[in-house]
C-alpha positions in Angstrom: 242.0 -110.6 91.7 241.8 -113.8 89.7 238.8 -116.1 89.9 239.0 -119.8 91.1 238.2 -120.8 87.5 241.2 -118.7 86.3 243.4 -120.3 89.0 242.3 -123.8 87.8 243.1 -122.9 84.3 246.6 -121.6 85.3 247.1 -124.9 87.1 246.2 -126.8 84.0 243.2 -128.4 85.8 240.1 -129.2 83.8 237.2 -130.1 86.1 235.7 -133.5 85.3 232.0 -134.2 85.2 230.8 -134.6 88.8 230.9 -138.1 90.0 227.5 -139.8 90.5 226.7 -141.3 93.9 227.4 -145.1 94.2 224.8 -145.6 96.9 221.7 -144.0 98.5 222.8 -140.4 99.0 223.1 -137.2 97.1 226.3 -135.6 95.9 225.7 -132.3 97.8 223.2 -130.5 100.0 222.8 -126.8 100.3 221.3 -125.4 103.6 221.4 -121.8 104.3 224.7 -120.5 103.2 226.5 -123.8 103.6 227.3 -126.4 100.9 228.0 -129.9 102.1 229.7 -132.1 99.5 229.6 -135.9 100.0 232.8 -137.8 100.1 234.7 -137.7 96.8 237.0 -140.6 96.1 240.3 -140.8 94.4 239.0 -141.6 90.9 239.4 -140.0 87.5 237.7 -140.8 84.1 240.5 -143.3 83.6 239.6 -145.2 86.7 239.9 -145.4 90.5 243.2 -144.8 92.3 243.4 -147.9 94.5 245.9 -148.8 97.2 246.7 -148.8 100.9 249.3 -146.3 102.2 252.2 -147.9 103.9 251.5 -151.2 102.2 251.5 -150.9 98.4 251.3 -147.1 98.0 253.9 -144.4 98.7 253.2 -141.0 100.4 253.5 -139.0 97.1 251.0 -141.3 95.4 248.6 -140.8 98.3 249.0 -137.1 98.1 248.2 -137.3 94.4 245.1 -139.3 95.2 244.0 -136.7 97.7 244.5 -134.0 95.1 242.2 -135.9 92.8 239.6 -136.0 95.6 240.0 -132.2 95.8 239.4 -131.8 92.1 236.3 -133.9 92.4 235.1 -131.8 95.3 235.6 -128.6 93.3 233.7 -130.2 90.4 230.7 -130.9 92.8 230.9 -127.3 94.1 230.7 -126.0 90.5 227.7 -128.3 89.8 226.0 -127.1 93.0 226.5 -123.3 92.7 227.6 -122.6 89.1 230.4 -120.1 89.4 233.1 -121.0 91.8 233.4 -117.4 92.8 230.3 -118.1 94.9 232.5 -120.2 97.2 233.3 -117.7 100.0 235.3 -120.1 102.1 236.3 -123.7 102.4 235.1 -124.3 105.9 236.1 -127.9 106.7 237.5 -131.0 105.0 237.3 -134.5 106.2 240.0 -136.8 104.9 240.0 -140.6 105.0 243.0 -142.5 104.1 243.2 -146.2 103.3 246.2 -147.0 105.5 248.1 -150.0 106.7 248.6 -150.4 110.5 251.6 -148.3 111.5 251.3 -145.8 108.7 251.2 -142.4 110.5 251.6 -139.8 107.8 247.8 -139.4 107.4 247.9 -135.5 107.6 250.6 -135.3 104.9 248.5 -137.5 102.6 245.4 -135.2 103.0 247.6 -132.2 102.4 247.3 -133.1 98.7 243.7 -131.9 98.9 244.2 -129.1 101.4 247.0 -127.6 99.3 244.8 -127.6 96.2 242.0 -125.7 98.0 244.5 -122.9 98.9 245.9 -122.9 95.3 242.4 -122.5 93.9 240.6 -120.4 96.5 243.5 -118.4 98.0 243.1 -117.5 101.6 239.5 -118.5 101.5 240.8 -122.1 100.8 242.3 -122.3 104.3 240.1 -124.6 106.3 239.5 -126.7 109.4 240.2 -130.4 108.8 240.2 -133.9 110.1 242.4 -136.6 108.7 241.9 -140.2 109.7 243.2 -143.6 108.8 240.8 -146.4 107.7 241.4 -150.1 107.2 239.5 -149.9 103.9 237.6 -147.4 101.9 234.7 -147.8 99.5 235.5 -149.5 96.2 239.1 -150.0 97.4 240.1 -146.4 96.8 243.2 -144.9 98.5 241.6 -141.6 99.7 238.2 -140.1 100.2 237.5 -136.4 101.2 234.3 -134.6 102.0 233.8 -130.9 102.5 231.8 -128.0 103.8 231.9 -124.7 101.9 230.4 -121.3 102.7 228.6 -119.9 99.7 227.3 -116.5 98.7 
């Protein structure tokens, strides 16, 4: 069985340094066997992925932005628990999409993150989820995703 780190390597994904909070909160909280990771926005070392789906951003670009959120979530998980093999299950993701009125493909956007969780964690990456549209998101980003993870 390959590890999540090996799967990331096979996907060509190098985890970034975990993003620092932009307001008064912490990036993650561990309570019992659950890891709660604060919302991770669509941003890379090169900058934020900005836009509004259905206005100035296409579905595929939104899915890419959600995938970046997933990479940032995994980076926070690694910072929280060290080895990603300690993640027993992705329990729930909450996806928020900066969307124009009338844009209804919100679930398909957030699939960019959900699909990554399955690619990295296998069956343990299958999770419960919410996916909602927002008229705006912090810093003008296109997508934000938070997560709950079961840890060993």
